[in-house]
DRENZA-424754 format. One record per residue: residue in three letters; y, x, z of N, C-alpha, C in turn. Coordinates in steps of 0.05 Angstrom, whole numbers, plus 32768, in hexadecimal, padded with zeros to 4 digits. Example, Ala and Ser with C-alpha at 12.3 -4.5 7.8 and 13.67 -1.06 7.14 Angstrom:
<pts>
ALA7F8E8108809C7FA680F6809C7FBE8108809C SER7FD38101808E7FEB8111808F80018102809D 
</pts>
This chain:
<pts>
MET79C87D07824E79CF7D22824679E17D24822D TYR79DA7D15821A79EA7D1582037A0A7D0F8208 THR7A067CF9821C7A227CF082217A347D068231 ASN7A227D1182427A337D2982537A3B7D40823E HIS7A287D4582297A327D5782127A4E7D508205 MET7A4E7D3781FD7A657D2B81F17A7D7D2F8202 LYS7A787D29821D7A917D2B822F7A9A7D478230 ASP7A877D5A822E7A917D7782317A9D7D7E8218 THR7A947D7682017AA27D7A81EA7ABF7D6E81E8 ASN7AC07D5581ED7ADA7D4981EF7AF17D588202 ASN7AE07D5E82187AF47D70822A7AFF7D898220 ASN7AEA7D9682147AF27DAF82057B077DAC81F1 CYS7B047D9981E17B167D9081CC7B317D8C81D7 ASN7B327D7A81EC7B497D7281FA7B597D8A8202 LYS7B487D9D82137B517DB6821C7B5D7DC88208 SER7B517DC781F17B587DD981DC7B737DCD81CF LEU7B737DB481CD7B8B7DA881C57BA67DAB81D7 LEU7BA17DA881F37BB27DAB82087BBE7DC68207 ASN7BA97DD982017BB27DF782047BC77DFE81ED ASP7BBF7DEE81D47BD07DF481BE7BEC7DE881C1 GLN7BEB7DD081CE7C047DC481D47C147DD581E7 LYS7C087DDF81FA7C147DF082107C1D7E088204 GLU7C127E1381EF7C187E2D81E37C327E2481D3 LYS7C327E0B81C67C4C7E0381B67C647E0181CA LEU7C5E7DF481E07C717DF181F77C7C7E0D81FE ILE7C6A7E2382017C727E3B820A7C867E4781F3 GLN7C7B7E4281DA7C8D7E4F81C47CA87E4381C2 ALA7CA77E2781CA7CC17E1681C97CD57E2081DC ILE7CC87E2481F47CD77E3082097CE47E498205 LYS7CD37E5E81F97CE07E7681EF7CF57E7381DA LYS7CF07E6181C87D027E5D81B27D1E7E5381C0 ILE7D1A7E4381D17D347E3481DE7D417E4E81F0 LYS7D2E7E5C81FE7D3C7E73820C7D4B7E8481FE HIS7D3D7E8881E37D517E9881D07D6A7E8C81C8 GLU7D667E7281C47D7E7E6481BE7D947E6781D8 VAL7D887E6281EE7D997E6582077DA97E818205 ASP7D977E9482027DA47EB182007DB97EB281EB GLU7DB67EA781D37DC77EA981C17DE17E9681C8 CYS7DDC7E8481D37DF07E7381DF7E047E8181F3 HIS7DF67E8D82087E047E9F821C7E117EB5820D GLU7E067EC281FA7E137ED781E97E2B7ECF81DD ALA7E287EB481D07E417EAE81C27E577EA481D3 GLU7E4E7E9681EB7E617E9482007E717EAD820B LYS7E657EC1820E7E707EDA82177E807EE58201 ASP7E797EE281E67E897EEE81D17E9F7EDA81D2 THR7EA07EC281D27EB67EAE81D07EC97EB681E6 TYR7EC07EBA82007ECF7EC282167EDE7EDC8211 ALA7ED07EED82097EE07F0782017EF37F0481EB ASP7EEE7EF281D47EFF7EF081C37F197EDF81CC ALA7F137ECC81DE7F2A7EC081EE7F3D7ED481FC ILE7F317EE4820A7F3E7EFA82167F4E7F0D8206 ASP7F407F1381EF7F4C7F2581DB7F637F1781CE VAL7F637EFF81C87F777EEF81BB7F917EE881CF GLU7F8B7EE481E77FA07EE481FD7FAE7EFC8200 ASN7F9D7F1381FE7FAC7F2C82057FBB7F3481EC GLN7FB37F2F81D07FC57F3181BC7FDB7F1F81BC PHE7FDC7F0981C07FF27EF681C580057F0581D9 GLU7FFD7F0E81F0800B7F168207801B7F3081FB ASP800B7F4081EB80187F5A81DF802E7F5081CF MET802A7F3B81BD803D7F3281AA80567F2781BA GLU80507F1981CF80667F0E81DE80777F2681EA ARG806C7F3A81F580787F52820080877F6181E7 GLU807A7F6081CE808A7F6D81B980A47F5C81B0 ILE80A07F4281B280B77F3181AB80CE7F3481BD ARG80C47F3481D780D97F3A81ED80E57F5581ED ALA80D87F6981E580E57F8581E180F77F7F81C7 GLU80F27F7581B681037F75819C81197F6581A5 PHE81197F5081B381337F4281BB81427F5481D0 GLN81357F6481DF81427F7381F0814F7F8681E6 ASN81477F9281D081527FA881C0816F7F9A81B3 LEU816B7F7F81AD81847F7581A281977F6D81B5 HIS818D7F6981CC81A27F6381E381AD7F7D81EA ASN819B7F9081EB81A97FAC81F481BF7FB481DD PHE81B67FB181C381CA7FB781AF81E27FA781B3 LEU81E27F8D81B881FB7F7C81B982097F8381D4 ASP81FC7F8A81E982067F93820282177FAB81FC GLU820B7FC081ED82177FDA81E882327FD481D6 GLU822E7FC281C182497FBA81B2825D7FAC81BF GLU82557F9F81D582687F9181E282787FA681F6 GLU82687FB8820282747FC9821582857FE08204 ARG827D7FE381EA828C7FFA81DB82A87FE981D3 ASP82A67FCF81CB82C17FC181C582D27FBD81DF LEU82C67FB781F582D87FB5820D82E57FCF8212 GLU82D57FE4821182DF7FFE821A82F680048206 ARG82F47FFE81F08309800681DB83217FF481E2 LEU831D7FD781EA83327FC781F2833F7FD0820C ARG832F7FDB821E833C7FE68238834B7FFE8234 LYS834380128225835180288220836F80238211 GLU836C801181FD8384800B81F2839B7FFC8203 ARG838D7FEA8213839E7FDB822C83AA7FF1823E ASP839C8003824783A6801B825A83B78028824C ARG83B58031823183CA803F822083E5802F8221 ARG83E18017821983FC80078215840B80028230 VAL83FB7FFC824584057FF7825F84158010826A LYS84068029826684148040826D842F80478260 MET842B803F824A84468045823B845A80358242 LEU8453801D824784698005825384728010826B LYS845F8015827D84678020829B847A80368297 GLU8472804A828584868065828584A0805A827B ARG84A08048826784BB803E826084CD80318277 GLU84BB801E828384C38012829D84D3802782B0 ARG84C4803B82B484CB805182CA84E6805F82BC LYS84EA806482A585008072829C8518805F829C ILE8514804582998527803382998532802F82B6 ALA851D802E82C88526802C82E88536804682F0 THR852C805B82E6853D807482EF8559807682E3 GLN855C806D82CA857A806882C28587805382D1 GLY857D803D82D98586802982EA858F80308303 ARG857F80418313858780508329859E805F8329 ASP859E806F831185B68081830D85CE80748308 LEU85CF805E82FC85E5804C82F685F180418310 GLU85DC8037832385E2802D833D85F28043834C ARG85E7805A834E85F2806C835D860F80748355 ALA86138073833886318079832D864180618336 ILE863B804B83348648803583408651803A835A GLY863B8041836D86428043838C865580598390 THR86548070837E8664808583818680807C837B LEU868380718365869F8069835886A98054836E ASN869A803F837B86A7802F838D86AE803D83A7 SER86A0805083AD86A7805D83C686C3806C83C4 LYS86C4807983AC86DF808783A686F6807383A2 LEU86F0805B8398870580458395870D803B83B0 ALA86FD803B83C68707803583DF8716804A83F0 GLU8719806083E8872A807683F58746806D83F1 ASP875A80798406877580778404877F808683ED ASP8797807A83E487A4808683CF87B180A083D2 SER87B080B283C487BF80CD83C787BC80E083AF PRO87CE80F483AD87CE8102839287B4810F838E LYS87A4811783A2878A8122839D8774810D8397 LEU877880F7839C876380E38391876380E08374 LEU877F80E0836D878180DC834E877280EF833E LYS8776810983468765811D833B8748811A833E GLU8740811483548722810F835A871580F88348 ILE872980E38345871C80CE8337871680D6831A LYS872D80E6830F872B80EE82F4870E810182F2 ASP870B8112830386F38124830386D781128306 LEU86DC80FE831886C580EB831B86B980DB8305 LEU86D180CF82F886CF80C182DE86BB80CF82CC LYS86C480EA82C786B780FD82B5869B80FD82BD ARG8696810282D5867B810782DD866880EE82DE CYS867680DA82DF866480C082E3866480B282C7 GLU866A80BF82B0866780B68296864680B3828F VAL863E809E829C861C80998292861980808284 ASN86088082826E8601806B826185E480638261 PHE85DF804A825D85C18042825C85B2804A8242 VAL85A3805C823F859780638226857A80588225 ARG857680448212855B8035821685468049820D PRO8530804B821B85198058820F850E804C81F5 ALA8500805F81EA84F3805381D184DE803B81D9 PRO84E3802581C684D2800E81C984B4801281C7 VAL84A5800281D7848C800381D5847E7FE981CC ASP84717FEA81B784627FD281AB84547FC281BB SER845B7FA881C6844C7F9981D6843F7F8381CC GLU843F7F8181AF84327F7081A384147F74819D ILE84037F6481A683E87F6981A583D87F59818F CYS83CF7F66817683C17F59816383A37F558169 THR83997F3E816A837F7F3A817483697F43815E GLY83757F46814683617F51812F83587F6F8133 GLN836A7F7E8142835F7F98814A83477F9A815A PHE83437F83816A832E7F88817D831A7F70817D VAL83237F5A817183107F41817083097F408152 GLY831A7F31814283187F2C812982FA7F208124 PRO82F07F26810A82D37F1B810482BE7F298112 ILE82C07F24812D82AE7F39813E828E7F35813A GLN82877F1B812F826D7F19812C82647F278113 TYR82747F248100826E7F3180E4826F7F5080EC LYS82827F5A80F982817F7780FC82657F80810D ILE82607F71811F82467F76812F82307F76811B TRP822C7F60810A82187F5E80F882157F7880E5 LYS822C7F8180DC822E7F9A80C882247FB080DC HIS822B7FB280F482217FCB810782017FC4810A MET81FA7FAD810F81DD7FA9811381CC7FAE80FC LYS81D57FA980E981C87FAD80CD81BF7FC880CE ALA81CF7FDC80D481C97FF880D181B7800180E4 SER81B17FF280FA819D7FFA810E81857FE98110 LEU81817FD880FB81687FC580F781527FD880F2 TYR813D7FD080FF811F7FDC80F7810B7FC480F9 PRO80FC7FC580E581027FCF80CA811B7FC680BB ASN81287FD880B081407FCF80A281337FC58086 ILE81457FB68076813B7FB0805B813A7FC98048 SER81207FD0803F811C7FE6802E81277FE08014 MET81387FF5800B81437FF47FF0812F80007FDB LEU811E7FEB7FD281077FF77FBF810E7FF77FA3 THR80FF80017F93810280007F7580E47FFF7F69 PHE80E17FF97F5280C77FF87F4280C380147F3A ASP80A9801A7F3780A180337F288098802F7F0A PRO80AF80387EF880A780317EDD808E803C7ED0 GLU8084804F7EE0806A805F7ED58053804B7EDD THR805780377EE6803F80257EEF803E800D7EE2 ALA805780087ED8805B7FF07ECC804B7FE27EB1 HIS803F7FCE7EB080317FC47E9B80437FC97E80 PRO80397FCE7E67804A7FD47E5280597FBB7E49 LEU80507FA27E52805F7F897E4980747F847E5D LEU807B7F947E71808D7F8D7E8680A67F9E7E7F THR80BB7F8E7E8480D57F9C7E7E80E77F9E7E99 LEU80F17FB87E9D80FC7FBA7EB5811C7FC37EB3 SER812A7FB77EC881477FBE7EC281507FDC7EC4 ALA81637FE67EBF816F80007EC1816D800B7EDA ASN81737FFA7EF1816E80057F0A815180007F18 ASN81407FF67F0781227FF37F1181227FE07F26 THR81327FCB7F2A812E7FB67F3D81287F997F36 THR812A7F987F1881227F7D7F0C81097F827EF6 VAL80F97F707EF580E87F717EE080DE7F567ED9 HIS80D77F577EBD80CF7F3F7EB080B97F407E9A PHE80A97F2F7E9380947F307E8180A67F2F7E65 GLU809D7F3B7E5080A77F3A7E3780957F427E1F GLU808C7F2F7E0B807C7F367DF9808B7F4A7DE3 LYS807C7F5F7DE080887F757DD080717F877DC7 GLU80757F967DB580627FAA7DA980637FC27DBF THR80487FC97DC480457FE17DD780357FF77DC9 VAL803C800D7DD6802D80277DCA801C80317DDE ALA8003803B7DD57FEF80427DE47FF780567DFB ASP7FF180587E127FFA80667E297FE480707E38 GLU7FE2808A7E3A7FCD809B7E487FD4809A7E67 ASN7FEB80917E6F7FF180917E8C7FDF80817E9D LYS7FD080927EAF7FBB80837EC17FC880727ED6 LYS7FE280747EDC7FF080657EF17FF5804C7EE7 ARG7FFB80487ECC8002802D7EBF7FED80187EC2 PHE7FF77FFF7EC97FE47FEB7EC77FE27FE47EAA HIS7FC87FDE7EA07FC47FD87E867FB57FBB7E81 TYR7FB07FAE7E967FA17F937E927FB47F7E7EA0 TYR7FB87F7F7EB97FCD7F6A7EC37FE77F717EC2 TYR7FFC7F5F7EC080197F677EBE80257F6E7ED8 CYS801B7F867EDD80277F8C7EFC80397FA67EFD VAL80457FA97F0F80547FC87F1580547FC77F34 MET80547FE27F3C80567FEC7F59806F7FF77F5F GLY80737FF97F79808C80027F82808B80217F7E ARG80A2802C7F8080A5804A7F7E809D80587F96 GLU80A0804B7FAE809C805A7FC68082804A7FD5 GLY8072805E7FE1805B80547FED805D8058800D PHE804D804A801B8050804D8038803580518043 MET803380618059801F8065806D8022805F8089 HIS803C8063808F8043805E80AB805E805280AC GLY8062804480C88079803580CC8078801880C1 ARG8090800A80C680937FEF80BC80A87FED80A8 HIS80A17FDE809280B27FDC807F80B77FBE8075 TYR80CF7FB6806C80D57F9A806380E17F97804A TRP80DC7F8C803880ED7F87802080EB7F688017 GLU80FF7F62800481007F457FFC81017F477FDD VAL80F07F337FD280EF7F307FB680F87F157FAD GLU81097F147F9981177EFB7F9081037EF17F78 VAL80FA7ED87F7D80E67ECB7F6980F17EB17F63 ARG810C7EAB7F6281187E937F5E81147E8B7F3C GLY810B7E747F3681097E687F1D80ED7E707F0F LYS80DB7E7D7F1E80C37E807F1280AE7E6C7F19 THR80997E6B7F0680827E587F0A806B7E657F12 ALA806A7E7E7F0E80507E907F19805D7EAE7F1C TRP80517EB97F3380567ED47F3C80447EDE7F4F ARG80427EF67F5480307F007F67803C7F1B7F74 LEU803C7F1E7F8C80487F347F9A803D7F397FB4 GLY80407F537FBD80367F5A7FD780347F7B7FD7 VAL801D7F837FDF80177FA47FE27FFC7FA77FD5 ALA7FF87FC37FCD7FDE7FCB7FC17FD87FE67FCB ARG7FC17FEE7FCC7FBB800A7FD07FC0801C7FB7 GLU7FC780347FC07FD080477FAA7FBE80477F93 ASP7FA380447F987F8D804C7F867F8280307F7B VAL7F96801C7F7D7F8C80027F6F7F8380057F54 CYS7F737FF67F4C7F687FF57F2D7F7F7FEE7F1E ARG7F847FFE7F087F997FF57EF57F907FE37EDD GLY7F747FE07EDC7F6A7FD07EC97F5F7FB47ED2 GLU7F4B7FAA7EC27F3E7F917ECC7F2F7F8F7EEA MET7F347F7C7EF67F247F807F137F137F667F15 ASN7EFA7F687F1F7EEC7F527F247EF77F3F7F38 SER7F087F4A7F4B7F177F377F5E7F2F7F457F63 SER7F457F3B7F5F7F647F497F627F6A7F3F7F81 THR7F5C7F447F967F617F397FB07F5D7F537FC5 THR7F5C7F497FDB7F597F607FF27F437F737FEC ALA7F2E7F687FDF7F147F767FE07F197F907FCB ASN7F2D7F8E7FBC7F347FA57FAB7F507FB27FAF GLY7F587FB07FCA7F717FBE7FD37F8A7FB07FCA LEU7F8C7F967FC77FA37F887FC37FA67F747FDA TRP7FBF7F727FE37FC67F5C7FF97FDF7F507FEC THR7FDA7F3B7FE27FF17F2C7FD27FF27F0B7FD8 LEU800A7F037FD280127EE87FD280137EDE7FB5 ALA800D7EC67FAC80147EBF7F9080217EA17F91 LEU802E7E9E7F7980347E817F7480217E7C7F5B LYS80117E6A7F5D7FFF7E5F7F487FFD7E407F47 ASP80037E357F307FFF7E177F2C80117E067F41 GLY80277E117F48803A7E057F5680337E0A7F77 SER80207E197F7C801B7E207F9A801A7E3A7FA3 ILE80217E407FBA80227E5A7FC780057E607FCE VAL7FF77E7B7FC87FDF7E827FD37FE27E9A7FD8 ALA7FCF7E9F7FED7FC87EBB7FF67FAE7EC27FEC CYS7FAF7EDD7FDD7F957EE47FCB7F827EF27FDF THR7F767EDE7FED7F617EE880007F487EE97FF0 ASP7F357EF87FFE7F1B7EFC7FF37F047EEC8005 PRO7EF47EDD7FFB7EEB7ED87FDD7EFA7EC47FCE LYS7F0A7EB37FDB7F1A7E9F7FCB7F357E9F7FDA PRO7F4B7E947FCA7F667E957FD37F6A7E807FEA THR7F7C7E847FFB7F857E74800E7F9F7E658008 PHE7FA07E4B80077FB97E3E7FFD7FCB7E3C8016 ILE7FE67E3E80107FF97E3E8026800B7E288021 ARG800E7E168038801F7DFE8035803B7E05803D THR804F7DFE8028806A7E02802F807B7DE78027 ALA808E7DE58034809E7DCB802E80AD7DCF8014 THR80B37DE6800E80C17DEC7FF080B67E067FEA LEU80B87E0C7FCF80B27E267FC480C47E3C7FCB PRO80BC7E527FDA80D27E667FDC80DC7E727FC5 THR80F77E7A7FCB81077E847FB1810A7EA37FB3 ARG81017EAF7FCE81047ECA7FD480ED7ECB7FEC ILE80DF7EE37FE280C57EE97FF680CD7F028006 GLY80CA7F01802080CD7F1B802F80AE7F258032 VAL80AD7F3F803080937F4C803780957F61804D PHE80857F608062808A7F71807A806E7F7E8079 LEU806F7F9C807880577FA98077805B7FBA8091 ASP80457FB580A680467FC380BE802E7FD880BC CYS80337FF080B4801C800480B08010800B80C9 ASP801F800D80E18014801280F87FFE7FFE8104 LYS80067FE181007FF17FCF81067FDF7FC580EE GLU7FE27FD280D87FD17FCC80C47FD27FB180BB GLU7FEA7FA680B57FF17F8A80AB80037F878099 VAL80037F75808A80197F6D8075801F7F4C8078 SER80377F45807D803E7F2A808080517F238069 PHE80547F0A806480647EFF805380757EE7805E TYR80907EE3805580A37ED2805F80B27EC78049 ASP80B87EAD804E80D07E9F804080EC7EAF8048 ALA80F27EC0803A81097ED1804181227EC38047 LEU81287EAB803C81407E9C804581407E8F805F THR81287E85806881277E79808081157E8A8095 MET81087EA3808B80F77EB4809D80E17EA380A7 THR80D57E91809780BE7E8280A180A77E928098 ALA80947E9780AB807C7EA680A280697E968092 LEU80617EA3807E804F7E97806880317EA0806D PHE802B7EB9807080147EC18071800E7EDC807A SER7FFB7EE580887FF87F0380917FDB7F0D808A PHE7FD77F2480827FC17F30807F7FBD7F47808F SER7FA47F49809E7F997F6280A97F907F758092 MET7F977F8D80967F907F9F80837F797FB6808C ASP7F687FC4807C7F5A7FD680857F6D7FEF8090 SER7F5F8006809A7F6F801C80A27F7C8027808A ILE7F98802D80917FA68038807A7FA080568075 LEU7F8E805D80637F8A807B80607F9B80868049 ILE7FA0807780367FB38080801E7FC8806B801C PRO7FDE8077800F7FF9806780107FF680498005 ILE8004803880108007801E8007801F80167FF7 TYR801F800E7FDF803880077FCE803D7FED7FCB PRO80567FE57FCB80607FCA7FC080557FC27FA7 PHE804C7FA97FA2803E7FA17F8B804D7F877F7F TYR80507F857F66805E7F707F5A80507F667F40 ASN80517F4E7F3C80477F437F1F80587F2B7F19 PRO80697F2E7F0280797F187EFD806A7F037EEF CYS80517F077EE380407EF67ED7804D7EF27EB6 ASP803D7EE77EA580467EE27E8A805C7ECD7E8C THR80647EC27E73807C7EB27E7080737E977E72 ASP80597E8C7E74804F7E727E77805A7E607E62 ASP805A7E677E4680657E577E3280837E547E38 GLY80937E647E4480AF7E677E4580B67E577E61 ARG80A57E527E7280AC7E427E8980AF7E587EA3 ASN80A87E737E9C80A87E857EAF80B77EA27EA8 THR80CD7E997E9C80DB7EB57E9180EB7EC07EA6 ALA80F27EB37EBD81047EC17ECE80F67ED97ED8 PRO81047EEE7EE380F77F067EEB80F47F067F08 ILE80E97F1B7F1080E67F237F2C80F87F387F31 THR81077F377F47811C7F497F50811D7F527F6D ILE811D7F6C7F73811A7F777F8E81347F717F97 PHE81347F607FAD81527F587FB9815B7F707FCB HIS81757F787FC381857F8B7FD4819B7F7C7FDF PRO819B7F797FFD81B27F6A800581CC7F788003 SER81E17F68800381FE7F757FFC82097F7C8018 LEU82007F73802F820A7F7B804A81FF7F998050 
</pts>
């Protein structure tokens, strides 16, 4: 009986342990099912992301094709305009020459008829009457060839060809969108230690005595200045010369960007900028900067602000190589060009920042 009791006890213990292990199995299965659900959800999200990315690239492909089609249309229109001008001048010249030819031919026929008339009279028998008729006829047949006014038949190709590519580029420049924006600095925002040129297109750092200023638009901690014009709509492009500098920072900023010290002068505080720091180009992203690899340091930076797509992109303006692009929040207040020439770096960074205005 004792033995049976021990067996029952052992069976109960084993059954209890087995139930515990089964419960653990059930919990493990539930956990794995949860992991499976998360896996499926991640798979669906990734599939949706892949479709979205594919659609975005297709949209960009259509946009690129549309931009090139605009260029093709522009060139086709320029070509047709030049050819039409050429055809009109050709028709005008040919018409004048044919009119001259007609006048000459008419005189030729008159001369031929005079010769025929004189020859027929010459063939008549001699008589006193003939003598008088010949005298009268000679007076009537006094015809001379009068050359019509000459028509210039020399064609100078320079009137229609010449530096045709240069001419088309000048025409194209006027229709570029976005065209290069002719920007200037806003002196009201410039840090007191920044010196601006008379036309407000060049700025450099200069140690000098300053006077207290109550202007709330002015930067008083960082050596910055903003552009005079802000943007909320459309696409805008400008270029900034940074040749010879060891440090700089430029891009765009919200109109209400802090003019004093910031805990982070990045996208988190309404600044979308690129900077040269310690010999490298960096995008001032949050929470830490993004280093940009370049074969050589750019000497001119292109900034492209697309308010409609809420993006700002940077380029090496000499090669138009893309450097970096930021996605921005919804643009609810004006966005302004932003510039920081930085301090002189013990005399190594005295070169200015200049807004580039193309001569063409």
